[in-house]
N, C-alpha and C positions, 0 to 999 in steps of 0.2 A: 543512394544517400550522398548528398552533396558534400564537398570538401569543407573542412573547418574554416571558419572565418579567421583570417590572419589579422593580428593586432586589433582584435575586436575590443570595443570600449567596455570598460568595467561597469556593470549595472550599479545604479545608485541604491544603497541600502535604505529601506524605509522602516516605518514602525512595525511592519509585519516581518521584517528581517530577523534572523536569529543571531544576535550579536553578543550573547551572554558568554561569560568565561567558561571554558570547557572543564567539566568536573570528572571526565572519564579518561582512561588510557586503554592501550591495547588489551590489557588483561581483564579489566572490569567493565568494558563497554557493553551495555545491554544489546545482545544480538539474539532476537527471538526466532523460534521456529514457527513458520506458518503451518496451518493445518489444512491447506488446500488439497493435499493428497488424500485426506480422509473424507468420505462422503457423509452427507447429512442423513441419507436414507440407506439403511442396511440391506443386505441381500434378501432378508426375509420380509422386507417391506416396512419394517418398523423404523422409528425415528430415533436418531441419536439424542434428540431432545428429551425423549422419554426413557432412555436407557437407564438401567440400574448403574450404580457407581462402579460396579465391576467392569462394565463395558467401557466406561470412560477410562478406567484405570489402565486397560490394555494399551490404548493409544498414548496416554500420558507416559506410561512406562517405556514405550518405544522411543518417544522423544527424549526422555532422560537417558536411555541407553545409547542414543546417538551422540551424547556428550553435551546436550544443551542444558543451560541453567536458566533460560528464559523461554517462555511460550506465549504466543498470541492466540487466544481462543477464537480464531477467525470464525465469523458467524455463518460462513458457508458450511461449517461443521457443527457448531454449537452456539446457540444464542444465549449467552450467559445473562443478558438483560431480561430475558423472558423466563428464567428459572425462578422458582420460589426462593425466598431468603434461605430456607433450610437447605435446599439443593445447591444454592450458591456456596454455602458454607461447606457442603460435602465436596464440591468441586475444588474449592480452595484448599481444603485439607489434603486431597489427593495430590495437587500440585506441590504443596509444601512438603509432603512426605517424599515426593520424588525429587526434591531439591530444585524445584522450578518456581520462578517468580513471574508475574504478569506485568511487564512495563507498559504495555499498550494493547489496545483492542482494535481490530480491523473489521469494518463492515464491508459487505460485498453485494453489489448489484441492488442497492436499495436507494435509488435516486429520489431526492425530495422534489424533483420536477419530472417524475415518471410521466409518460404520456397519458396514463390512466390517472385521473385526478384523485380517485379514492386510494390508489396505491401510493401516490405521492404524499398524501396526507398521513397515511398509515406509516410510511417510512419516516416521515418527519417526527411523528410521535415516538416511533421506535428508537430513533437516534437520541432523542431526549432521554429515553429510559437508559440507553447505553451510558450517556453522560452521568446520569444519576448513580449508576452502580460502579462506574469506573474507579472512584476512590476506594470503595469497599474492596475491589479486587486488587488494589495496589497499582492500578494503571494511571499514568499521568498524561497519556496521549491517545487520541482516537483517530483512525483513518476513515474518511468518508469519500464518496465520489459520486459521479453521475452516470456510471455504467448501469445498464438495465439488464433484465433477465436475457439469457441466451435464447435466440429464436431457433426454429426447427433446423434450418440449414447449418447454423453454428453447432448445434448438438450432434448433427450427423458427421461433421467434418472431423478429420483426424486432429487437426489443430483448429480450435474454434475461431482464432483470429484471421484465418484465411477466408472465412465467409463474412459477408457484409452484415453488420449489426445495426443497432439503432443509431441515428444521428440526432444530436440536439438541434433544435430548429434555429435558423437565423432570424430570430424574433426578439426585438429589444425588450418586449414585455416579459417574455419567458426568462431572458437573461437577468432582468432586474428581479424577477421572482426568485431566481436561484441565488442571487446576491443577498436578497433580503432574508431568505430562509437560512443561508449559511451564517449570516451575521447574527440571526436569532440564536442559532446553535452555539456560535462562538461566545455570545453573551452568557449563555447558560454554562458553557464549559468554564469560562473564566470565573464564574461565581463559585465553582466547586474545585478550582485549582487544576483544571485540565485544559489541554490545548487540542485543537483540531488540525489535521493534516489532510489536504485535498489531493486525491489521487489522480495523476495524469492517466488518461485513457483515450484512445482514438475516437474521433468524431463527437466528443463531448466538449463542453465549454473549457475543459482542461486538456484538449486534444493536441495542442502544440505548446511550445515554450512561450510563444508570444501571447496566445490567448490565456494561458495559465497565469502569466504575470499580470496581464490586464485584469483578469478576474480577481486575483488576490488584492490588487490595488483598489479595485472597486469595493471589495468587502472591507478593506482598510481596518483590520482588527488585530490587536497584538496577540490574541489567542488563536490565530489562524495562520497557517502557512501552507507550503506546497509539498506534497509527497512526490518527489521527482522519479516516479516509476517509469523511466525512459525506456526500460525493457519492453513495456507495453507498446511502444512506438517503433523501435528498431526491428521488431519481429514482423512488421507488416510487409506484405508483398506488394509494396507500392513505394514511390519515392518519398523519403522523409528527410527532415533536416538532420545534419550530422550531429551526433551526440555531443561533441565538444561545443559546438555553437549553441546547442540547447542549454548546456550546463553553464556557459558564460552568462546567460540570461537568468537562469533559475537559482544559481548559487546563493544569492542574498536572502532567499525566501524559504529555505527548506526547514521542514519539521520531520516528524517520523517518516522514515524512508524505506520503501519496499525496494529491494535490490535483487536483480536476476540478470542473466545475460543470454545472448543468442549469437550463433553464427549467422553471418549475412553475406551473401555474394550477389553482385550485380554485374550484368553483362550489357554494356552500353550499346553493343552492336545489335542486340535483339530486344532489349528492354526487359529481359528476364530478371526477376528478383526472387531469391530463394532464401529462407531462413529456417533455423532449427534451434531448439533450446541447447544451451551449453553451460558448463560450469563457469563461474564468474571470471576466472583468470583466463579463460580460453575464448570468450566471446568478443564481439566487435567493440564493445564499450570497454575502455580502460578505466576500471574503477579506481585504480591507484591514482590516476590523474583526476577523475571526477570527484573523489572524496577529498583530495588535496584542495580542490577549488572550493568545496563546501566548507572545509575547515578554516580557510582564510576568512570566512564570514562568521566563524564561531559556531559552526554546527555542533550541537551537543545533545541530539535526540537519539533514541534507540534506532537500530536497524531491524528490518524483518527480512530474513533470507528465504527466497522462494525458488522453486524449480518445477516445471511441468514435464511430465513424461517419465517413464521408467521408475526407478526408486527415488522419488522426489525428496524424501527425507534424508537419504544418504548424501545426495548431491547438495542439499541445503546445508548439511553439516560440513561438507567440504567447503562450501561458500563461507560459512562462519569462520573456519580455520584460515581461509585466505584473508578475510577481513582483519583478523587478529595479527596477521603478518604485516599488513600495510598501515594499520592505525598507529598513531603516535604512541611512543613508550611513556 
């Protein structure tokens, strides 16, 4: 990972920048638990989507007992947009009874430019459904991205990011299709009072800071910003731009932010790069500095705390507490 850029120019804020007055402080900032550590398919082969409420209640209770007051019903666990209205009410009641609110909803691996055109169209329709139900759930932000389903090599790897996944094509027509579809979703989001956050992920059109900024500028919509999930990039076993240099470029454009951290070591003599998940305060990214940069541009969206491996929920709770220590009073 290259050294940070010294005296880097400050990016110009645009209409897609988040320059609103901050309404949160360290005590009340929405910091949601991700549900990535909970599988969509249970050990008996049944689906969480079809679980009775008692099954959902167990997971929700664990999140509440970990000290969270916000939850993101990440759709790698449960697709709230595909529940019947009655079941959505049941889910909301469970969250309310557990003292949890839903500030945002994250979609996972549902690219509107998936290489399979039928899947791409289905995911576009699905995200429209997410937008429709978000206000009902109390969510004001939605995270979307261009990551696709894990391939067999990624599923077999200890850490899926060490195996090569899908690459978005270097094709102007596909890029423009992505821009057009995200703008369509942003129009819909704005009409119901919701905003979109586009997740950074390797080898997609948001796979670097430069391409992310270029893409968001092409979309050019006030209801759409960048989810600076730079943890997805620093964990790669390949050279990547220094996190500080990325944040200099990204800071004016941030919306709902997925945060996590990784240890990273590089040996210039051999070219070896090794990474591993770490609590936020221990990893290579200084979130104290990264968040300060975002706050300079008026960042006022929720955070989503994530962690892969081990007891992900407990480490996510630790990450939440760390954020509350460094956010403004």
